[in-house]
C-alpha positions in Angstrom: -3.0 17.0 1.5 -2.8 14.8 4.6 -1.1 11.6 5.6 -3.6 9.3 7.3 -2.2 6.6 9.6 -3.8 3.5 11.1 -2.6 2.2 14.5 -2.7 -0.9 16.5 -4.5 1.1 19.2 -7.6 1.5 17.0 -7.1 5.1 15.9 -6.8 6.9 12.6 -4.4 9.8 12.8 -4.2 12.6 10.3 -1.2 14.8 9.7 -1.4 17.8 7.4 1.5 18.2 5.0 3.2 21.6 5.0 2.8 23.9 2.0 6.6 24.1 1.6 8.4 20.7 1.8 11.8 21.7 3.0 14.3 20.8 5.7 12.9 21.7 9.1 9.2 21.7 8.1 6.7 20.2 10.5 3.9 17.6 10.3 0.9 18.9 12.3 -1.8 16.6 13.7 -5.1 17.4 12.0 -7.4 14.8 13.4 -7.7 11.7 15.6 -10.6 9.3 15.0 -11.4 6.3 17.2 -12.1 4.2 14.2 -12.4 0.7 15.6 -12.9 -1.4 18.7 -9.5 -3.1 18.0 -6.4 -2.7 15.8 -6.7 -1.0 12.4 -5.6 -3.7 10.0 -5.7 -1.7 6.7 -6.8 1.5 5.1 -7.0 3.2 1.7 -7.9 6.7 0.4 -9.5 8.0 -2.8 -11.0 11.4 -3.5 -12.2 12.8 -0.1 -12.7 9.4 1.4 -10.7 7.2 3.7 -11.8 3.7 4.6 -10.3 1.5 7.3 -10.7 -2.2 7.9 -10.4 -3.5 11.5 -9.9 -6.5 13.7 -13.5 -5.9 14.8 -15.0 -7.1 11.4 -15.9 -3.5 10.4 -15.1 -1.0 7.6 -15.2 2.6 8.8 -15.8 5.4 6.3 -14.7 9.0 6.7 -14.9 12.1 4.5 -11.6 13.7 5.4 -12.2 16.8 3.3 -15.4 17.6 5.3 -14.1 16.0 8.5 -17.2 13.8 8.7 -17.7 10.3 10.1 -19.9 8.5 7.5 -20.4 5.5 9.6 -19.4 1.8 9.3 -20.2 -1.3 7.3 -20.1 -4.8 8.7 -17.9 -7.4 6.9 -20.2 -9.7 4.9 -17.6 -12.4 5.3 -16.4 -13.8 8.7 -13.6 -12.3 10.7 -11.2 -9.3 10.5 -10.5 -7.2 7.4 -6.8 -7.5 6.6 -6.7 -5.7 3.2 -8.8 -3.3 1.1 -8.5 -1.1 -2.0 -10.5 1.5 -3.8 -11.0 1.5 -7.5 -11.2 4.9 -9.2 -11.8 5.0 -13.0 -9.3 6.9 -15.1 -10.1 10.5 -15.3 -12.5 10.5 -12.3 -11.9 12.2 -9.0 -13.9 9.9 -6.9 -13.9 6.1 -6.4 -16.6 3.9 -7.9 -15.9 0.6 -6.1 -14.2 -0.7 -2.9 -12.8 -4.2 -2.5 -12.1 -5.7 0.9 -10.5 -9.0 1.9 -11.6 -11.1 4.9 -10.0 -13.5 7.3 -12.4 -16.2 6.1 -10.9 -16.0 2.6 -13.6 -14.0 0.9 -13.4 -10.7 -1.0 -16.3 -8.3 -0.9 -17.2 -5.8 -3.6 -18.8 -2.5 -2.5 -20.3 0.4 -4.3 -18.3 3.5 -3.2 -18.3 7.2 -3.4 -21.7 8.1 -2.0 -24.2 5.3 -2.0 -22.1 2.8 -0.1 -23.6 -0.6 -0.8 -22.4 -4.3 -0.7 -22.7 -5.7 -4.2 -21.1 -9.2 -4.2 -19.0 -11.6 -2.1 -16.4 -13.7 -4.0 -15.1 -16.8 -2.3 -12.0 -18.8 -3.1 -9.1 -18.6 -0.6 -8.9 -21.3 2.1 -7.6 -18.9 4.7 -7.2 -15.1 5.3 -6.7 -12.9 2.3 -3.3 -11.2 2.9 -3.4 -8.7 0.0 -5.3 -7.7 -3.1 -4.8 -5.4 -6.0 -7.2 -4.1 -8.7 -5.9 -3.7 -12.3 -6.0 -0.1 -13.5 -8.6 -1.2 -16.1 -11.0 -2.3 -13.4 -11.6 -5.6 -15.2 -9.6 -7.9 -13.0 -7.9 -8.2 -9.6 -5.2 -10.3 -8.0 -5.2 -11.6 -4.4 -2.9 -13.7 -2.3 -3.8 -15.6 0.9 -2.6 -17.4 3.9 -3.2 -20.6 1.9 -0.2 -19.7 -0.4 -2.7 -19.2 -3.2 -2.6 -16.5 -5.9 -5.9 -15.9 -7.5 -7.0 -13.8 -10.5 -10.6 -12.5 -10.4 -12.8 -11.6 -13.4 -14.6 -8.6 -11.9 -17.1 -8.4 -14.7 -18.4 -11.8 -13.8 -17.4 -11.7 -10.1 -15.6 -15.0 -10.0 -12.1 -16.5 -9.9 -10.6 -17.1 -13.3 -7.2 -18.4 -12.5 -5.4 -19.9 -9.5 -1.7 -20.7 -8.7 0.1 -22.2 -5.7 3.0 -20.2 -4.5 6.1 -21.7 -2.9 5.8 -19.5 0.2 3.1 -17.3 1.6 3.0 -13.8 0.1 2.6 -10.7 2.2 1.7 -8.2 -0.6 0.7 -8.0 -4.2 0.3 -4.8 -6.3 -0.1 -3.8 -9.9 2.2 -1.2 -11.5 0.6 2.1 -12.5 0.4 1.0 -16.1 -1.0 -2.4 -15.3 1.7 -4.2 -17.3 3.3 -5.9 -14.3 2.7 -6.7 -10.7 5.0 -6.9 -7.6 4.8 -9.9 -5.3 6.4 -9.7 -1.9 7.3 -12.9 -0.1 9.4 -12.5 3.0 12.9 -11.5 1.8 12.1 -11.7 -1.9 10.2 -9.3 -4.2 9.5 -10.5 -7.7 8.3 -8.4 -10.6 5.9 -10.4 -12.8 4.7 -9.6 -16.3 1.0 -9.4 -16.9 1.4 -9.7 -20.7 3.6 -12.8 -20.4 1.2 -14.6 -18.0 3.0 -13.8 -14.8 6.5 -14.7 -15.9 9.2 -13.2 -13.6 11.1 -10.3 -15.1 13.1 -9.3 -12.0 14.0 -10.8 -8.6 14.9 -8.5 -5.7 16.6 -10.5 -3.0 16.9 -8.7 0.4 19.2 -9.5 3.3 16.2 -9.0 5.7 12.5 -9.3 5.5 10.9 -6.8 3.2 7.8 -5.2 4.8 6.7 -2.4 2.3 7.3 -1.2 -1.2 6.7 1.7 -3.5 6.8 1.2 -7.3 7.8 4.0 -9.6 5.0 5.3 -11.9 7.2 4.6 -14.9 7.9 1.0 -13.8 11.7 1.5 -13.9 12.4 1.3 -10.2 11.2 0.2 -6.8 11.8 1.4 -3.2 11.5 -1.3 -0.5 11.4 -0.9 3.3 12.8 -3.7 5.6 12.1 -4.9 9.1 15.4 -3.4 10.3 14.5 0.1 9.3 16.5 0.1 6.0 15.4 1.6 2.7 16.6 0.0 -0.6 16.2 1.3 -4.1 16.2 -1.1 -7.1 16.8 -0.5 -10.8 14.2 -2.5 -12.7 15.2 -1.6 -16.3 17.1 -4.8 -16.7 16.9 -8.2 -14.9 20.7 -8.2 -14.6 20.7 -4.8 -12.8 18.1 -6.0 -10.3 20.0 -9.2 -9.7 23.1 -7.2 -8.8 21.4 -5.8 -5.8 20.0 -2.4 -4.8 21.4 0.7 -6.4 21.6 2.3 -3.0 20.4 1.6 0.5 19.9 3.8 3.5 20.7 2.1 6.8 18.6 3.0 9.8 16.2 5.2 8.0 13.9 4.2 10.9 14.6 2.4 14.1 11.7 0.0 13.5 10.0 -1.9 10.7 9.1 0.4 7.8 5.4 -0.4 7.5 4.5 2.0 4.7 6.1 4.1 1.9 4.1 6.8 0.1 5.0 9.1 -2.8 4.1 12.7 -2.1 5.1 14.7 -5.1 6.1 13.3 -8.5 9.4 13.9 -10.2 9.7 15.8 -13.5 7.4 14.3 -16.2 6.4 11.6 -13.7 9.7 9.8 -14.3 11.8 8.2 -11.5 11.1 8.2 -7.8 8.6 10.7 -6.4 10.5 13.9 -5.5 9.2 13.7 -1.9 8.5 10.5 0.0 6.8 9.7 3.3 7.7 6.6 5.4 6.1 5.2 8.5 7.6 2.7 11.0 6.0 0.3 13.5 7.4 2.3 16.4 5.2 5.2 15.5 7.6 7.6 13.6 6.7 9.2 10.4 9.3 10.9 8.2 9.4 13.1 5.1 12.2 12.8 2.6 13.6 14.6 -0.4 15.4 12.5 -3.0 16.7 15.2 -5.3 20.2 14.9 -4.0 20.4 11.2 -4.8 23.1 10.1 -7.3 23.9 6.8 -8.8 26.4 5.7 -6.2 25.6 3.2 -3.5 26.5 5.9 -0.8 23.6 8.2 -1.9 21.2 9.1 0.8 17.8 10.7 1.0 17.5 14.0 2.7 15.3 14.0 5.8 13.0 16.9 5.9 10.7 16.2 8.9 10.1 13.6 11.6 7.2 13.2 14.0 6.5 10.7 16.7 2.8 9.7 16.7 2.9 7.7 20.0 1.1 4.9 18.3 2.0 1.6 16.7 1.5 2.2 13.1 -0.1 -0.5 10.9 -0.5 1.5 7.6 -0.4 4.8 5.9 -2.2 6.5 3.0 -2.1 9.9 1.3 -5.5 11.7 1.2 -6.3 14.9 -0.8 
């Protein structure tokens, strides 16, 4: 497995994960791709593929397993590509669709996994699309934009089926693994919203500083957030009262810069709880690997740092590629 990083300096950087994740292990650079003519705005990985979206209005496709550059696709909308996501059907190894948001407010649907082809352009937002998330069923998607709009998309019909106006602009939206809820990140606040109960808020996670990234547990019972001061916070989502009481624990200065991305590496026992191993990346170019098995329930608990590497780039995003 490899961690793939996008940078402000236009590069994609690959780092091979060590076979043994233990203290003192090392992350080795495996590739450097000059992916864009400007900053890498976003990236995602599925199967052997990694796709990046850039400030240069392009999507660049790579087969990381074969170390092949598969070329680029021009944004059918107008402007940069700030967000994208693959959709992989349950039980499949390879993605079937790719969704990309544009600075002009449109969302493009692409055929993925071989015959890369633009299928449809959905319009709705009145400004840049900040984030999008496809439901695990593949039947609907959510997006948030600079216009403070939240939109639900019927993917079978390729059109917007619901709109709502948010109080503040959202930076991120993401479905849980089971599709029963979604997380909405707005500056210092992360809310957990129920899909079954038409978006009603089930938990509010108020942070002392701006939240930049998050990782939801696969079982939906917890969430790890990364802040702009380099802090990591873990939240118990099993009850609204527990979330309102604040994070179960927080790790000061996990990084010296904004934590731009958090990725789960290896799952815990029976896919319950936080991933056993976690990778974090900060805007100052540092990537770290962590082990959470020594964590307890006390607020003084800390992750164990296993490895750290300076990429010498300003990181804009990170994904895990097989």
